[in-house]
Every structure is written in structure tokens, then in C-alpha cells.
C-alpha positions in Angstrom: -11.3 -7.0 -9.4 -14.3 -7.8 -7.2 -14.2 -8.0 -3.4 -17.1 -8.4 -1.0 -19.6 -7.6 -3.8 -17.8 -4.4 -4.7 -16.0 -3.5 -7.9 -12.4 -2.5 -7.1 -10.1 -0.7 -9.6 -6.7 1.0 -9.3 -5.7 4.3 -10.9 -2.0 4.3 -11.8 -0.2 7.6 -11.4 2.5 9.4 -9.4 1.3 8.4 -6.0 4.6 7.2 -4.6 6.7 6.2 -1.6 9.9 8.3 -1.7 13.1 8.4 0.3 14.5 11.8 1.4 18.0 12.1 2.8 19.6 14.7 5.0 22.6 15.4 2.8 24.3 17.3 5.7 24.2 14.1 7.8 27.2 11.9 6.9 27.4 9.6 5.1 24.3 10.7 3.2 26.2 13.5 1.6 27.9 10.8 -0.5 25.9 10.0 -3.7 27.2 6.4 -3.6 25.5 5.8 -0.2 22.2 7.2 -1.4 22.4 5.1 -4.5 23.4 2.0 -2.6 20.3 2.2 -0.4 18.0 2.5 -3.4 19.7 -0.4 -5.2 19.4 -2.5 -2.1 15.6 -2.4 -1.9 13.7 -5.3 -3.3 11.0 -3.3 -5.0 9.3 -6.2 -6.7 8.8 -7.8 -3.3 7.4 -4.5 -2.0 4.9 -4.3 -4.9 3.9 -7.9 -4.5 3.6 -8.0 -0.7 2.8 -4.5 0.4 0.9 -3.2 -2.6 -0.7 -6.6 -3.5 0.5 -6.1 -7.1 -1.1 -2.7 -7.5 2.0 -0.7 -8.1 5.3 -0.5 -10.0 9.0 0.1 -9.2 10.0 3.6 -10.1 12.1 3.9 -13.3 12.0 7.7 -13.3 10.8 10.4 -11.0 7.6 10.4 -13.2 5.3 7.4 -13.4 5.2 5.5 -16.7 1.8 7.0 -17.6 3.0 10.6 -17.6 3.2 12.1 -21.1 6.8 13.2 -20.4 8.0 9.9 -19.0 11.3 8.5 -20.2 13.1 5.7 -18.5 15.8 7.5 -16.4 19.5 7.0 -17.2 19.9 5.7 -13.6 17.3 3.1 -12.6 17.6 1.4 -9.2 16.8 -2.2 -10.2 17.2 -4.5 -7.2 21.0 -5.2 -7.0 22.2 -5.9 -3.5 25.7 -6.7 -4.7 26.0 -3.4 -6.4 24.7 -1.7 -3.2 27.4 -3.4 -1.1 30.1 -2.4 -3.6 28.9 1.2 -3.6 29.0 1.3 0.2 32.5 -0.2 0.2 33.7 2.3 -2.4 32.3 5.1 -0.2 34.3 3.6 2.8 31.1 3.0 4.8 31.0 0.2 7.3 28.8 -0.5 10.3 26.1 1.9 9.1 23.0 2.1 11.3 19.9 3.9 10.0 16.8 5.1 11.8 14.0 5.5 9.2 11.7 8.3 10.1 8.5 7.5 8.3 4.9 8.6 8.1 2.4 6.2 9.4 0.1 6.2 6.3 -1.1 2.6 6.1 0.4 1.6 2.8 3.7 3.2 3.7 3.8 1.2 6.9 3.1 -1.9 4.9 6.2 -1.1 2.7 8.6 -0.4 5.6 9.4 -4.1 6.5 10.7 -4.6 2.9 13.0 -1.6 3.3 14.3 -2.9 6.6 14.8 -6.5 5.4 16.6 -5.2 2.3 19.0 -2.9 4.2 19.6 -5.4 6.9 20.6 -7.9 4.2 23.5 -5.7 3.0 24.7 -5.1 6.5 22.9 -1.8 7.3 21.3 -2.1 10.7 17.9 -0.6 10.2 15.2 0.5 12.7 11.8 1.8 11.7 10.2 4.8 13.3 6.7 5.4 11.7 4.7 8.2 13.3 2.0 10.7 12.5 2.7 12.7 9.3 2.4 16.0 11.2 5.0 14.8 13.7 7.5 13.9 10.9 7.2 17.2 9.1 7.2 19.2 12.4 10.6 17.7 12.9 11.6 18.8 9.4 10.2 22.3 9.9 12.2 22.6 13.1 15.3 21.5 11.2 15.9 18.6 13.5 18.6 16.2 12.6 17.6 13.0 10.7 19.0 10.4 8.4 16.3 9.2 6.0 12.6 10.0 5.7 10.2 7.6 4.0 6.9 9.2 3.1 4.1 9.4 0.5 3.6 12.0 -2.2 1.2 12.5 -5.1 2.1 15.4 -7.3 -0.8 14.5 -9.7 -2.9 16.8 -7.6 -1.2 19.5 -9.6 -1.9 17.8 -13.0 0.4 16.0 -15.4 2.8 18.9 -16.3 6.2 17.4 -15.7 8.0 20.7 -15.3 5.5 21.8 -12.7 5.7 18.5 -10.8 9.5 18.7 -10.7 9.5 22.3 -9.5 7.2 21.2 -6.7 9.9 18.9 -5.5 13.1 20.6 -6.6 14.1 24.3 -6.6 16.4 26.7 -4.7 13.7 28.1 -2.5 11.8 24.8 -2.3 10.6 23.4 1.0 11.7 19.9 0.1 15.2 21.2 -0.7 15.3 22.9 2.7 14.5 19.5 4.3 17.3 17.8 2.3 19.8 20.6 2.9 21.1 20.1 -0.6 20.2 23.4 -2.4 23.7 24.8 -2.0 25.4 21.8 -3.6 27.1 22.6 -7.0 25.1 19.8 -8.7 21.9 21.3 -7.3 22.8 24.8 -8.5 23.4 23.5 -12.0 20.1 21.5 -11.9 18.1 24.6 -10.9 19.6 26.5 -13.8 18.7 23.7 -16.2 15.2 23.6 -14.8 14.7 27.3 -15.3 15.9 27.0 -18.9 13.4 24.2 -19.5 10.6 26.3 -18.0 11.3 29.2 -20.3 11.6 27.0 -23.4 8.7 27.8 -25.8 9.0 24.7 -28.0 7.0 21.8 -26.5 9.2 19.1 -27.9 12.4 20.8 -26.9 11.0 21.5 -23.4 10.0 17.8 -23.0 13.5 16.7 -23.8 15.1 19.2 -21.5 12.8 18.1 -18.6 13.7 14.4 -19.3 17.4 15.3 -19.3 17.3 17.1 -15.9 15.2 14.3 -14.4 18.2 12.1 -15.3 20.2 14.2 -12.9 17.6 14.0 -10.2 17.5 10.2 -10.6 21.3 9.9 -10.4 21.5 12.1 -7.3 18.8 10.3 -5.4 18.3 13.1 -2.8 14.5 12.9 -2.9 13.4 10.1 -5.1 10.5 7.6 -5.5 10.9 3.9 -4.7 7.6 2.7 -6.0 4.5 4.2 -7.6 1.3 2.9 -6.0 -2.1 2.8 -7.6 -4.9 4.6 -5.8 -7.8 2.2 -5.3 -11.5 3.0 -5.8 -14.4 0.7 -4.8 -18.1 0.9 -5.7 -21.2 -1.3 -5.8 -21.9 -2.1 -9.4 -25.4 -3.2 -8.5 -26.1 0.5 -7.7 -23.7 2.5 -9.8 -22.2 2.5 -13.3 -19.6 4.8 -14.9 -17.3 5.1 -11.9 -13.6 5.3 -12.9 -10.6 4.9 -10.7 -8.3 7.9 -10.8 -4.6 8.4 -9.8 -5.2 11.2 -7.3 -7.5 11.5 -4.2 -11.2 11.8 -4.8 -13.9 10.0 -6.7 -14.6 10.4 -10.4 -18.4 10.5 -10.8 -18.6 12.6 -14.0 -20.1 9.7 -16.0 -21.7 7.9 -13.0 -25.3 6.9 -13.0 -27.6 5.0 -10.7 -28.4 1.5 -12.1 
């Protein structure tokens, strides 16, 4: 891709827009409501319009390029009818949601698709993008909220799936404090399964164990990605060669050279 005389390339990785629910705030304690809101989002539209094609709908907590990736048992393909049926089964009507969101530019670009998708299934949606520090100050102060939409890129820690998942899930984890989910019986079992995977010495067995517990994370949809977004790098090919786009912040100049 070339734009304005610059070479532009994307690095595909775990950079993602995720939804995080306050599971103590009804009706988000109900797994069916969380799942419904994920099924309702038109992710392909989000990728096309907001990400200009440089992204992919999440089909696991991990991106498809991760060595431990496996398509999750629960994948939230766009299905507004299923979303409406789940809300009906949960006995939820007249739901109004205020989306507390970070104002990172690409997240802000994605928000209208979330609103349009949720409005379309009868969930009245308002958007409240604000500075990232403001959002997480509210979280740290344990203020009441419904849904947070924010960005995360665990690739900054590398590609180890078990490490990535422990960053997001764990009994003493900051994110689990935000979601108020750590005391749930499913969470308690998940943490035990995660600990067993961490201690497993056989790489193949460990990979399978991680993939299995990611299926639980996908099904529960407490903190879960909607889309994975490429990170873009631009450079002037008339001046530089050997630049490579990478999926985490920074510039890869290890093989760069002046023309």
C-alpha cells in the first residue's frame, strides 16, 4: 500500500478492541446478555469502515497469527437474530447501555458500529468516549459502569499464550477486579485450569490446555476482543529499505538501511 509517496504496511497481531462488562451490574451478570451483545455487533462492517480493511473479527482471545491459536468453541459471528433470542431468553427488555470508551482514535472510529448494531436489536445505546486515564480512574475508584470499550495489545509481552491470558485473567488480576467476576464459580474453576496449564511441562499438552481454557473465556465473554486491528507503519521507500511493520508499538529498524 502506498499513500502520499509513503509505503504503508500493517502488522497483524493481538492489538484489539475489547468489551469489558461489570458483572455485578445487572443484567450483565447473565452470560446470555454478554453473549447477545457480542453476537449483535457487525464486525465485518467495523473492519471495513473503521479499520479500512486492516483487521479481522476475533475468533478467539488470541489472534490467528499466534502459535497457540485455535478457533474458539464459541465464536461471535454477526447474528442479530440470535442476539435478540438470547436477550429474550434472559428476560431482558428495554435495555439501555452507556458505553464507557477510551478516546483512542481507532476505537472512536469503531464505536458507531457498536451503537448501530445494538440499537438495531432494541438496545438503546449511548457512547461516552473519554481520555483513557479518565476511564481507568473510574475503574480504579470502583465506580459503577455497564460496559467498557477499550484497546489492548498483549503482544508487548510476547507471544506466549499462557502469559497473555494471565495478564487478562487471574484471581488477583486488575482486569478481574474491574469486571468483579473473580468470585464467580466459573471463574474459580477457570483460574484452577489456568494454573494447571502453567505448571504443565509438556509443550504440546500445555498448548491444548491453554486452548481449552480459552474456550471458557470465549463462552463467558466477560472481557473479550471484538476485532483485532493491524498496527500500521509508514516509511519513505526513497530513503529507507528494510523496514517491516510489526504488531506492537514501535518501529522495526533491525534490517533498515538508507537508500
